C-alpha positions as CSV (number, residue, x, y, z in Angstrom):
1,M,-14.3,-29.6,4.2
2,I,-12.2,-26.9,2.5
3,A,-14.1,-23.9,1.1
4,T,-14.1,-23.4,-2.7
5,E,-13.6,-20.2,-4.5
6,Q,-17.3,-19.9,-5.0
7,D,-17.9,-20.1,-1.2
8,K,-15.8,-17.0,-0.5
9,S,-17.3,-13.7,0.7
10,E,-16.2,-10.3,-0.7
11,S,-13.2,-10.3,1.8
12,G,-11.8,-13.4,0.2
13,T,-12.8,-15.8,2.9
14,A,-15.4,-18.4,3.6
15,A,-16.8,-17.2,6.9
16,S,-19.4,-17.7,9.6
17,V,-19.8,-16.0,13.0
18,P,-18.1,-18.0,15.7
19,T,-19.7,-18.5,19.2
20,A,-16.3,-19.2,20.9
21,P,-12.7,-19.7,19.7
22,E,-12.4,-22.9,17.8
23,P,-9.2,-24.8,16.8
24,A,-7.5,-23.1,13.9
25,V,-4.4,-23.9,11.9
26,L,-2.0,-21.8,9.8
27,V,-0.5,-23.8,6.9
28,L,2.4,-22.7,4.7
29,E,3.0,-23.9,1.2
30,D,6.2,-25.7,2.2
31,G,4.2,-27.8,4.6
32,R,5.0,-26.0,7.9
33,I,2.0,-26.0,10.2
34,F,1.2,-23.8,13.2
35,R,-1.8,-24.6,15.4
36,G,-3.8,-22.2,17.5
37,R,-7.4,-20.9,18.0
38,S,-9.7,-19.0,15.8
39,Y,-9.7,-15.2,15.8
40,G,-12.4,-13.2,14.1
41,A,-14.5,-15.1,11.7
42,T,-14.2,-18.9,11.2
43,G,-13.6,-20.6,7.9
44,T,-10.9,-20.4,5.3
45,A,-8.5,-17.6,4.2
46,L,-5.9,-18.1,1.5
47,G,-3.2,-15.6,0.5
48,E,0.4,-14.7,0.7
49,A,1.9,-14.9,4.3
50,V,3.8,-11.8,5.2
51,F,4.9,-10.2,8.5
52,A,4.5,-6.6,9.6
53,T,6.8,-5.2,12.3
54,G,4.8,-2.2,13.6
55,M,4.4,-2.0,17.3
56,T,1.3,0.2,16.9
57,G,-1.3,1.0,14.2
58,Y,-2.8,-2.4,13.7
59,Q,-6.1,-0.9,12.5
60,E,-4.2,1.2,9.9
61,T,-2.4,-2.0,8.8
62,I,-5.5,-4.2,8.3
63,T,-7.4,-1.4,6.4
64,D,-4.4,-0.7,4.1
65,P,-5.5,-1.8,0.6
66,S,-1.9,-2.8,-0.2
67,Y,-2.4,-5.9,2.0
68,A,-5.1,-7.3,-0.3
69,R,-4.8,-11.1,-0.7
70,Q,-2.2,-11.3,2.1
71,L,-2.2,-13.1,5.5
72,V,-0.6,-10.6,7.8
73,V,1.5,-11.9,10.7
74,Q,1.9,-9.2,13.4
75,T,5.3,-9.4,15.0
76,A,4.2,-7.4,18.0
77,P,3.0,-10.1,20.4
78,H,-0.1,-8.3,21.9
79,I,-2.7,-7.1,19.4
80,G,-6.2,-5.6,19.9
81,N,-5.7,-3.8,23.2
82,T,-6.9,-0.4,22.0
83,G,-9.9,-1.8,20.0
84,V,-11.0,-0.2,16.8
85,N,-12.8,2.9,15.8
86,K,-14.3,4.5,12.7
87,D,-11.7,7.3,12.5
88,D,-8.5,5.3,12.2
89,A,-9.5,3.1,9.3
90,E,-7.4,3.9,6.2
91,S,-10.0,2.8,3.7
92,R,-13.6,1.6,3.5
93,R,-13.0,-1.9,4.8
94,I,-10.5,-4.4,6.1
95,W,-8.3,-5.6,3.2
96,V,-6.1,-8.3,4.7
97,A,-7.2,-11.8,3.6
98,G,-6.4,-13.2,7.0
99,Y,-4.8,-12.2,10.3
100,V,-2.3,-13.9,12.5
101,V,-1.6,-12.8,16.1
102,R,0.1,-14.3,19.1
103,D,-1.7,-12.8,22.1
104,A,-5.0,-11.3,21.3
105,A,-6.4,-8.8,23.8
106,R,-9.4,-10.2,25.8
107,R,-11.0,-6.8,25.9
108,P,-10.0,-3.4,24.5
109,S,-9.1,-0.6,26.9
110,N,-8.9,2.9,25.2
111,W,-11.2,5.9,25.4
112,R,-11.4,6.0,21.6
113,S,-12.4,2.3,21.2
114,E,-15.8,1.6,19.7
115,R,-15.6,-2.2,19.6
116,S,-13.1,-5.0,19.8
117,L,-10.8,-6.0,17.0
118,D,-12.2,-9.6,17.2
119,E,-15.7,-8.2,16.7
120,E,-14.6,-6.1,13.7
121,L,-12.8,-9.0,12.0
122,T,-15.9,-11.2,12.6
123,E,-18.3,-8.7,11.2
124,Q,-16.2,-8.2,8.0
125,G,-15.7,-11.9,7.5
126,V,-12.0,-11.9,8.1
127,V,-10.6,-15.2,9.2
128,G,-7.8,-15.1,11.8
129,I,-5.8,-17.2,14.1
130,Q,-4.4,-16.5,17.6
131,G,-2.2,-18.3,20.1
132,V,0.5,-19.1,17.6
133,D,4.2,-18.4,17.8
134,T,4.5,-15.4,15.5
135,R,8.2,-15.1,16.2
136,A,8.8,-18.6,14.8
137,I,6.5,-17.8,11.8
138,T,8.4,-14.6,11.1
139,R,11.8,-16.3,11.4
140,H,10.6,-19.0,9.0
141,L,9.4,-16.5,6.4
142,R,12.7,-14.6,6.7
143,E,14.7,-17.8,6.2
144,H,12.5,-19.3,3.5
145,K,10.8,-16.2,1.8
146,T,7.2,-15.2,1.8
147,M,5.0,-17.9,0.5
148,R,1.4,-18.8,-0.1
149,A,-0.5,-19.9,3.0
150,G,-3.9,-20.6,4.5
151,I,-5.7,-20.1,7.7
152,F,-8.3,-22.8,8.4
153,S,-10.7,-22.8,11.4
154,G,-13.9,-24.4,12.4
155,D,-14.9,-27.3,10.1
156,A,-12.2,-26.3,7.6
157,A,-9.5,-27.1,10.2
158,R,-10.7,-30.7,10.5
159,A,-9.3,-31.6,7.0
160,T,-6.1,-33.7,6.8
161,D,-2.8,-32.0,6.7
162,K,-2.3,-33.0,3.1
163,E,-5.7,-31.6,2.1
164,L,-4.8,-28.3,3.8
165,V,-1.4,-28.1,2.1
166,D,-3.0,-29.0,-1.3
167,A,-5.5,-26.2,-0.8
168,V,-2.7,-23.7,-0.2
169,L,-0.8,-25.0,-3.3
170,A,-3.9,-24.5,-5.4
171,S,-4.2,-20.8,-4.5
172,A,-3.0,-18.0,-6.7
173,P,0.6,-16.7,-6.2
174,M,1.3,-13.0,-5.7
175,E,3.5,-12.9,-8.8
176,G,1.4,-12.0,-11.8
177,S,-1.5,-10.8,-9.7
178,R,-3.3,-7.6,-10.9
179,L,-5.1,-6.2,-7.8
180,A,-5.1,-2.4,-8.0
181,E,-8.3,-2.4,-10.0
182,E,-9.9,-4.6,-7.4
183,V,-9.2,-2.3,-4.5
184,S,-9.6,1.1,-6.2
185,V,-12.7,3.3,-6.1
186,D,-15.3,2.9,-8.9
187,E,-16.1,6.6,-9.2
188,A,-13.9,9.7,-8.8
189,Y,-14.3,12.0,-5.8
190,T,-12.7,15.2,-4.6
191,V,-11.0,16.1,-1.3
192,E,-11.2,19.9,-0.6
193,P,-8.6,21.8,1.4
194,A,-11.3,23.8,3.1
195,D,-12.6,20.6,4.8
196,W,-9.2,20.1,6.4
197,G,-8.4,23.4,7.9
198,W,-7.0,25.3,4.9
199,E,-8.2,28.9,4.6
200,G,-8.4,30.6,1.3
201,E,-8.4,29.3,-2.3
202,P,-6.6,26.1,-3.0
203,R,-2.9,26.5,-4.0
204,F,-2.9,23.7,-6.5
205,S,-5.0,20.9,-7.9
206,I,-3.8,17.3,-8.5
207,A,-5.1,14.1,-10.0
208,A,-4.5,11.2,-7.7
209,I,-4.7,7.8,-9.2
210,D,-6.2,5.4,-6.7
211,L,-4.3,2.1,-6.9
212,G,-5.1,1.4,-3.2
213,I,-4.9,4.8,-1.8
214,K,-5.0,5.3,2.0
215,R,-7.5,7.8,3.4
216,M,-4.8,10.0,5.0
217,T,-2.9,10.6,1.8
218,P,-5.3,13.1,0.2
219,I,-5.8,14.6,3.6
220,R,-2.1,15.4,3.9
221,F,-2.3,17.2,0.6
222,A,-5.5,19.0,1.5
223,E,-4.0,20.3,4.8
224,R,-1.4,22.0,2.6
225,G,-3.9,23.7,0.4
226,V,-4.0,21.1,-2.5
227,R,-7.3,20.1,-4.0
228,V,-7.2,16.3,-4.7
229,H,-9.2,14.7,-7.5
230,V,-9.1,11.0,-6.7
231,L,-9.5,8.9,-9.9
232,P,-10.0,5.2,-10.3
233,A,-7.1,2.9,-11.2
234,T,-8.5,2.6,-14.7
235,A,-8.3,6.4,-15.4
236,T,-7.1,7.5,-18.8
237,L,-5.2,10.6,-19.9
238,E,-8.5,12.1,-20.9
239,D,-9.8,11.6,-17.4
240,V,-6.7,13.3,-16.0
241,K,-7.0,16.2,-18.4
242,A,-10.7,16.6,-17.4
243,V,-9.7,17.8,-13.9
244,N,-7.0,20.3,-15.2
245,P,-4.4,19.2,-12.7
246,D,-1.2,21.0,-11.8
247,G,0.3,17.6,-11.1
248,V,-0.3,13.9,-11.0
249,F,0.1,11.5,-8.0
250,M,0.0,7.7,-8.0
251,S,-0.6,5.9,-4.8
252,N,0.4,2.7,-3.0
253,G,-1.4,-0.5,-3.9
254,P,-1.3,-4.3,-4.0
255,G,-0.2,-6.8,-6.6
256,D,2.7,-7.3,-9.0
257,P,3.9,-4.0,-10.8
258,A,4.7,-6.1,-13.8
259,T,0.9,-6.3,-14.4
260,A,0.4,-2.5,-14.3
261,D,0.7,-1.9,-18.1
262,T,-2.3,0.4,-18.1
263,Q,-0.9,2.7,-15.4
264,V,2.6,2.6,-16.9
265,G,1.1,3.8,-20.2
266,L,-0.8,6.6,-18.5
267,L,2.3,7.7,-16.6
268,R,4.4,7.8,-19.8
269,S,1.8,10.2,-21.3
270,V,1.9,12.3,-18.1
271,L,5.7,12.5,-18.3
272,D,5.7,13.3,-22.0
273,A,3.3,16.2,-21.1
274,K,5.9,17.5,-18.6
275,L,3.3,17.4,-15.8
276,P,4.8,17.2,-12.3
277,Y,4.6,13.7,-10.9
278,F,4.9,12.2,-7.4
279,G,4.5,8.5,-6.7
280,I,4.6,6.4,-3.5
281,C,5.1,2.7,-3.1
282,F,3.3,1.1,-6.1
283,G,3.6,4.6,-7.7
284,N,7.3,4.3,-7.3
285,Q,7.4,1.0,-9.1
286,I,5.2,2.4,-11.9
287,L,7.6,5.3,-12.3
288,G,10.5,2.8,-12.5
289,R,8.7,0.8,-15.2
290,A,7.7,4.0,-17.1
291,L,11.4,5.0,-17.2
292,G,12.2,1.5,-18.6
293,F,13.6,-0.2,-15.5
294,G,12.5,-3.6,-14.4
295,T,10.9,-4.8,-11.1
296,Y,11.4,-7.9,-9.0
297,K,10.0,-9.7,-6.0
298,L,11.7,-9.3,-2.7
299,R,12.5,-12.3,-0.6
300,Y,10.2,-11.2,2.3
301,G,9.5,-7.5,1.6
302,H,9.4,-4.4,3.9
303,R,6.3,-4.1,6.1
304,G,6.0,-2.0,9.2
305,I,6.5,1.5,10.5
306,N,10.2,1.3,11.5
307,Q,12.0,0.9,8.2
308,P,15.3,2.9,7.9
309,V,15.9,4.8,4.7
310,M,18.8,7.1,3.7
311,D,18.3,10.2,1.6
312,R,21.4,10.0,-0.5
313,A,21.4,13.7,-1.3
314,T,21.7,14.8,2.3
315,G,22.8,11.6,4.2
316,K,19.7,12.0,6.4
317,V,18.2,8.8,7.7
318,E,14.4,8.6,7.8
319,I,12.4,6.0,9.8
320,T,9.6,5.2,7.4
321,S,6.3,3.3,7.1
322,Q,6.4,0.7,4.4
323,N,4.4,-2.1,2.8
324,H,5.8,-3.7,-0.3
325,G,7.0,-7.0,-1.7
326,F,8.3,-5.8,-5.0
327,A,11.1,-3.3,-5.8
328,V,12.6,-1.4,-8.7
329,D,15.7,-2.7,-10.4
330,A,17.7,0.5,-11.1
331,P,21.5,1.2,-10.8
332,L,22.5,2.5,-7.4
333,A,25.7,4.2,-8.5
334,G,25.4,7.9,-9.7
335,D,23.1,9.3,-12.4
336,S,22.1,7.2,-15.3
337,V,20.1,7.7,-18.5
338,A,16.7,6.1,-18.3
339,P,16.2,3.1,-20.6
340,E,13.4,5.1,-22.1
341,E,15.9,7.7,-23.2
342,R,13.4,10.5,-23.9
343,F,12.9,10.9,-20.2
344,G,16.6,11.8,-19.7
345,R,18.7,11.3,-16.5
346,V,17.5,9.6,-13.3
347,Q,19.1,8.9,-10.0
348,V,18.2,6.6,-7.1
349,S,17.5,9.2,-4.4
350,H,16.8,6.9,-1.4
351,V,18.0,3.4,-0.4
352,S,17.0,1.0,2.4
353,L,19.6,0.7,5.1
354,N,18.6,-2.9,5.7
355,D,19.3,-4.3,2.3
356,D,20.1,-1.5,-0.2
357,V,16.8,-1.8,-2.0
358,V,15.8,1.2,-4.2
359,E,13.6,3.4,-2.0
360,G,13.3,6.4,-4.3
361,L,13.8,7.8,-7.8
362,N,14.5,11.3,-8.9
363,C,14.3,12.4,-12.5
364,L,16.7,15.2,-13.4
365,D,15.4,16.3,-16.8
366,I,11.6,16.1,-16.2
367,P,9.5,17.0,-13.1
368,A,9.1,13.6,-11.5
369,F,10.1,11.8,-8.4
370,S,8.9,8.9,-6.2
371,V,9.6,7.0,-3.0
372,Q,8.9,3.4,-2.1
373,Y,7.4,4.2,1.3
374,H,4.3,5.9,2.8
375,P,4.9,9.6,3.8
376,E,1.3,10.0,5.1
377,A,2.1,7.5,7.9
378,A,-1.1,7.9,9.9
379,S,0.1,5.7,12.7
380,G,3.6,7.2,12.5
381,P,6.4,7.9,11.9
382,H,6.3,11.3,10.2
383,D,9.9,11.7,9.1
384,A,8.9,11.7,5.4
385,A,6.1,14.3,5.6
386,Y,8.3,16.8,3.9
387,L,7.7,14.9,0.6
388,F,4.3,16.5,0.3
389,D,5.9,19.9,0.5
390,R,8.5,18.8,-2.0
391,F,5.8,18.0,-4.5
392,I,4.2,21.3,-3.9
393,D,7.5,23.0,-4.5
394,L,7.9,21.0,-7.8
395,M,4.5,22.1,-9.0
396,E,5.3,25.7,-8.1
397,S,8.7,25.7,-9.9
398,T,7.1,24.0,-12.9
399,K,4.3,26.6,-13.0
400,T,6.8,29.5,-12.7
401,A,9.1,28.1,-15.4
402,A,6.2,27.7,-17.7
403,A,5.0,31.3,-17.0
404,N,8.5,32.7,-17.6
405,A,8.6,30.8,-20.9
406,G,5.2,32.0,-21.9
407,T,3.8,28.5,-22.1
408,T,1.6,26.1,-20.1
409,T,1.7,22.4,-19.6
410,S,0.1,20.5,-22.5
411,T,-2.9,19.4,-20.4
412,D,-3.5,22.7,-18.7
413,S,-6.3,24.9,-20.1
414,K,-6.7,27.1,-17.0
415,T,-5.8,30.7,-17.0
416,E,-3.6,32.1,-14.3
417,D,-6.4,33.9,-12.5
418,K,-8.4,30.6,-12.2
419,K,-5.4,29.0,-10.5
């Protein structure tokens, strides 16, 4: 019998603890079926099937909130051989809706391992499947696009093929999904530079809007002397003003950027106030929308830690960590005036070398920029770490320009000595 929506646990699955691997099946919405064995919890998991190309960092992948409501297919054939530990998790829980691997490790072997990946998936109620041809699944998704899918194991796998396909077709598509509020924190918290090796007073303070933020992102700022006030996805301009920030950051996150009207409105207020802004991933898409550009769904997205991107200003190629299925629709050639004309000129600063997708925006008349990838890259690579320093430089130059002009940003009530 197929689990109903009411049967699901917090992780989006109907789960029970397995005693041994049971038959399991991965069903795609176009009717393609792959049969294997259960991995993690048994039951039903529904979501969008996507593939991730990272050879390492599977724990960072499954705990990335940007993967909410997605069934992640790992293209690396052997998964789980280093186990899991409490230090490498990028958020408070596993967020993938389901997990698909080819050759699951029978036991972990690493000095940092605290338990097996199978045990962690089971405890958190995440339904997975092992022993399937992940290369064939990936090729199918590349040729036919990402699509809704379901993993069914245990009793759920005994339904007919038609019942399983019908269950997948009844699930919600990713287009139109508003998920940032579901993965964000409920209450604000602060990450202090002193806790991450910084000596002396903080250099700057920022408001970071948590749309699905990864743990390492505020740490990368704190290591550089920046105090980070992490605010919920529902934060208002008044909430931002309350922490007296020198800049505003918007994080990665799941869902369709077309649903992020609340965050787009907040960012337009931030840009009007001339506060320095830096966005990554979802934050890049929100900047695109705030400037008046559209967004669209990619055929199969960019997911993994080996995505090549070119910085168009320098010609330098960065290998980047990415996880996105939507992109900004902005002109690639030269500078253009933003459709929201009050924000002035904008340029596409970075592009994907695989498909020319917009990978970064740079505003020329206001202090704002963004990239479509993840510069914190806890599991590597670290080619894009300079972007944290670039944002610090932007806050410094904005502060200096305001001081020279004898003004302050409109949300800043601090005196210079308090900074």
